C-alpha positions in Angstrom: 110.5 103.3 106.3 111.7 102.2 109.7 108.1 101.1 110.6 107.9 99.0 107.4 111.2 97.3 108.2 109.9 96.5 111.7 106.7 95.2 110.3 108.6 92.9 108.0 110.7 91.7 110.9 107.7 91.1 113.1 105.9 89.1 110.4 109.1 87.0 110.1 109.0 86.5 113.8 105.3 85.6 113.7 105.9 83.0 111.0 108.9 81.5 112.8 106.9 81.3 116.0 103.9 79.7 114.4 106.1 77.1 112.7 108.4 76.3 115.6 106.1 76.1 118.6 104.2 73.0 119.6 101.8 75.0 121.8 98.1 74.5 121.2 97.7 78.2 120.8 99.5 78.1 117.5 97.9 75.0 116.0 95.7 75.5 113.0 92.2 74.5 114.0 90.4 74.6 110.7 90.2 72.1 107.9 90.0 72.6 104.1 86.4 73.8 104.4 86.0 77.1 106.1 83.0 79.3 106.8 82.6 83.0 106.0 84.2 85.1 108.6 81.9 87.0 111.0 82.2 90.6 112.4 82.3 94.1 111.1 85.3 95.8 109.6 87.8 96.9 112.2 86.1 94.9 114.9 88.5 92.9 117.0 87.7 89.9 119.2 90.2 89.6 122.1 90.3 86.3 123.9 91.7 87.0 127.3 91.0 85.9 130.9 89.5 88.2 133.4 92.6 88.5 135.6 94.8 89.7 132.7 92.1 91.9 131.2 91.5 93.7 134.4 95.3 94.0 135.0 98.2 95.8 133.3 98.0 93.6 130.2 94.4 94.6 129.6 95.2 98.2 130.2 98.1 98.1 127.7 96.1 96.3 125.1 93.2 98.8 125.3 95.6 101.7 125.1 97.1 100.3 121.9 94.0 98.9 120.2 91.5 101.6 121.1 93.8 104.6 120.7 92.0 107.3 118.8 92.3 107.6 115.1 93.9 111.0 114.3 92.2 113.7 112.2 88.6 112.6 112.6 85.8 115.0 113.7 85.1 113.0 116.8 87.0 110.4 118.9 86.9 107.0 117.3 89.2 104.0 118.2 91.5 102.1 115.9 89.5 99.0 116.6 86.1 98.2 118.1 87.3 95.7 120.8 85.1 92.9 122.1 86.6 90.8 124.9 85.6 87.2 125.8 87.1 84.4 128.0 88.8 81.4 126.4 86.0 79.1 127.6 83.5 81.2 125.6 85.6 81.1 122.4 83.3 78.7 120.5 80.8 78.6 117.7 80.4 81.7 115.7 82.9 83.6 117.9 85.7 81.4 116.6 84.8 82.4 113.1 85.4 86.1 113.7 87.4 88.0 111.1 89.9 89.5 113.5 91.0 87.6 116.6 93.7 88.3 119.2 94.3 85.5 121.8 96.2 86.3 125.0 97.8 83.4 126.8 99.9 83.3 130.0 102.0 80.2 130.2 104.8 79.9 132.8 106.6 77.2 130.8 107.5 79.7 128.1 110.9 81.4 128.0 109.7 84.7 126.6 106.8 86.6 125.0 106.1 86.0 121.4 103.3 86.3 118.8 102.0 83.8 116.3 99.9 84.6 113.3 97.5 82.4 111.3 95.1 83.2 108.5 91.8 81.6 107.6 91.9 79.2 110.6 88.2 78.4 110.9 86.8 81.0 108.5 87.8 83.2 105.6 89.0 85.9 105.4 90.4 85.7 108.9 93.5 86.7 110.9 94.3 85.1 114.3 97.1 86.6 116.4 98.2 84.7 119.5 100.1 86.7 122.0 101.7 84.6 124.8 104.3 85.0 127.4 105.5 83.4 130.7 103.9 86.1 132.8 101.8 89.3 132.5 104.9 91.6 132.7 106.5 90.0 129.6 103.3 90.4 127.6 103.0 94.0 128.6 106.6 94.7 127.6 106.1 92.9 124.3 103.0 94.9 123.4 104.6 98.1 124.4 107.6 97.4 122.2 105.7 96.2 119.1 102.5 98.2 119.5 102.8 99.9 116.1 103.6 96.6 114.3 100.7 94.7 115.9 98.3 97.4 114.9 99.8 97.5 111.4 99.4 93.8 110.9 95.8 93.9 111.9 95.1 96.9 109.7 96.8 95.2 106.7 94.4 92.3 107.1 91.5 94.6 106.7 93.1 96.5 103.9 93.8 93.3 102.0 90.2 92.3 102.3 89.2 95.7 100.8 91.7 95.3 97.9 90.5 91.8 97.2 86.9 93.1 97.0 87.9 96.0 94.7 89.8 93.6 92.4 86.8 91.3 92.2 84.0 93.8 92.2 85.2 97.0 90.6 83.9 100.2 89.0 85.1 99.8 85.4 83.9 103.2 84.2 86.0 105.0 86.8 89.0 102.6 86.4 89.0 103.2 82.6 88.8 107.0 83.0 91.8 106.9 85.4 93.9 104.9 82.9 92.8 107.0 80.0 93.6 110.3 81.8 96.8 109.5 83.7 98.1 106.2 82.2 97.8 104.7 85.6 95.9 101.5 86.6 93.8 101.7 89.7 91.4 99.3 91.4 88.2 101.2 92.4 85.5 99.3 94.3 82.0 98.9 93.0 79.7 101.8 94.0 81.9 104.7 92.9 80.5 106.7 90.0 82.5 109.1 87.7 81.5 112.7 88.6 84.0 114.6 86.5 86.6 113.9 83.9 89.0 116.6 82.7 92.5 116.4 81.0 94.3 116.7 84.4 91.5 115.9 86.9 89.1 113.1 87.7 86.5 113.1 90.5 84.6 110.0 91.6 82.1 109.7 94.4 80.2 107.0 96.4 76.9 108.3 97.8 75.2 106.7 100.8 71.9 107.7 102.3 73.5 109.8 105.0 77.1 110.0 104.0 79.4 110.6 101.0 82.8 109.1 100.2 84.9 110.3 97.3 88.2 110.9 95.8 89.8 113.0 93.1 93.0 112.6 91.1 95.0 115.4 89.6 98.3 116.0 87.9 100.5 118.9 87.0 104.1 119.6 85.9 106.8 118.8 88.4 109.0 121.9 88.9 111.5 120.7 91.5 111.8 119.5 95.1 109.9 122.5 96.5 106.8 121.1 94.8 106.6 118.4 97.3 106.6 120.6 100.4 103.5 120.7 102.6 102.8 124.3 101.6 103.0 123.6 97.9 100.8 120.5 98.2 98.2 122.4 100.1 98.2 125.1 97.5 97.8 122.6 94.7 95.1 120.8 96.6 93.0 123.9 97.0 93.5 124.7 93.3 92.0 121.4 92.2 89.5 120.9 95.1 87.9 124.1 93.9 86.6 122.1 91.0 84.4 120.1 93.3 81.2 122.2 93.8 79.5 122.7 97.1 75.7 122.6 97.7 75.0 126.2 97.0 75.9 128.4 94.0 79.5 129.5 93.9 80.6 127.2 96.8 83.5 124.8 96.5 85.7 122.5 98.5 88.8 123.9 100.1 91.3 122.8 102.9 90.4 123.8 106.4 92.7 126.4 107.9 91.5 125.8 111.5 93.7 122.7 111.9 96.7 122.6 109.6 97.1 119.2 107.8 99.6 116.7 109.0 102.4 116.0 106.6 104.6 113.0 106.3 106.7 111.1 103.7 106.8 107.3 103.2 107.8 104.6 100.7 105.3 102.1 99.3 106.7 99.4 97.0 109.8 101.5 96.4 107.9 104.7 95.5 108.1 107.9 97.6 104.8 109.4 98.6 103.9 112.5 100.5 100.8 112.3 102.7 98.6 115.2 103.8 95.9 114.4 106.4 93.5 117.0 107.7 90.0 118.5 107.3 88.2 120.0 104.3 85.6 122.8 104.3 83.3 124.2 101.7 83.9 127.9 100.8 80.6 129.7 100.8 78.6 127.0 102.7 78.6 124.8 105.8 80.1 121.4 105.1 83.3 119.6 106.0 85.0 116.4 107.1 88.3 114.6 107.0 90.5 114.0 104.0 93.8 112.3 103.2 95.9 112.9 100.1 98.8 111.0 98.6 101.2 112.6 96.2 104.1 111.2 94.2 106.2 112.1 91.1 105.3 110.2 87.9 108.8 110.0 86.5 107.5 108.8 83.1 105.8 112.1 82.5 107.7 114.3 85.0 104.4 115.3 86.6 103.1 115.4 90.1 100.3 112.9 90.7 97.9 113.1 93.6 95.2 110.9 94.9 92.9 112.7 97.4 90.2 111.0 99.4 87.5 112.7 101.4 84.5 111.8 103.6 81.3 113.6 104.5 79.4 111.9 107.2 77.7 114.4 109.6 75.6 111.7 111.4 77.7 108.5 111.2 81.2 107.6 112.4 83.9 108.3 109.9 86.7 105.9 110.6 85.7 103.1 108.2 84.9 105.6 105.5 88.3 107.2 105.8 89.9 103.8 105.9 88.1 103.1 102.6 89.7 106.0 100.8 93.1 105.2 102.3 92.8 101.7 100.8 92.5 103.2 97.3 96.2 104.1 97.3 97.2 100.4 97.4 95.3 99.8 94.2 97.3 102.4 92.2 99.8 100.8 89.8 102.2 102.9 87.7 103.4 101.1 84.5 107.1 100.2 84.3 109.1 103.0 82.8 110.0 102.2 79.2 
C-alpha cells in the first residue's frame, strides 16, 4: 500500500515536471502520426553520456534496473538494458518502446523526472531523469528506485493488458465467468485444459516452454484461511489435479525453497501473494509460480489465480511476467 501511494505521488511529480519545465528534455517530439515502437518486452534503452555511465550514476542505475528478479531458477535482470549516447539517439532507436534519458544540467535546481507516452512511436514510454549534477541524480534514483521500476513495469503490463483485451481467448474467458462468475481477460494462445465446478486450468504451449494458470475456489472459513500455511495447503490440493508427464505424477509446491508471502491491495481489494517454485511429484519437472488469493465476498469463498512457467531451456522472466499480468485482467462484479 505504501509503495502504491509513492507510485501515485511519483506519477503526479512526473506529470507536473513534464508540464512545468521548458527544458528540451521534456518536449514532446512526435506528431500525430507515430510509428510502431521497437524493442523486446522488458528491454530498456538508456540514453546517457559515457562520463555518467562509467561513474556513480551509471552504477546506481545498473544496480536498480538490472537487479535480479526474485524466485526464478536462474539469475535474470528486471530489464535488459541497452545504453547509447545522446548523439546516437536517432532513427529507430528513438522509436524504442522503453526509454530512459539521463541529463546533467547545472542550471537546474534539483533532480526530477519527466514522463511522456507515445512520443515518436506507440506504445512507448519515455522517462527523462535530470539533475544539476551527478550526485543529485544518484540520490534521486536511490530514493525512488522502486517507483521508477514500477512505472516502467506498469507500461509493459498495460501493453499486455491491451493485447489481451483486443486479442483474447474467448473459450477460456467464458469458462471462467461460467464457473466463478468473474470476468477475466485471457490473451490469445491459451487453451482450456480442464473445467470443473471449482477449478479451471488453462495452458499456453510453446515449442520449448509452457505457460499456464489455474483458478480454484473453496469456502472461506475465517482469517486463518489466508495464512501462508493454509494457502500452500490449498494450492497443493488443487495443483494435484494437474497431471505430470508420467502415470500418477502431479504438480505440487516445492519444499526446497519455501514460497514468499505478502499481502497487497489492488483497486481496493486485498490479495495474498505466494511466489515460489513448483515440482512434479513422481517425476522430474519444475519451475517458478506465483499465486494471488482473495475473498469473493459475494459468495463467501476463497478465490485463487495461480500462474506457473515451465521453461527448462529458455529464460523465464517474461513468461512469469505474463502470468503476473493475468491478475490485472480479473474483474469481480459489483456486489448486489
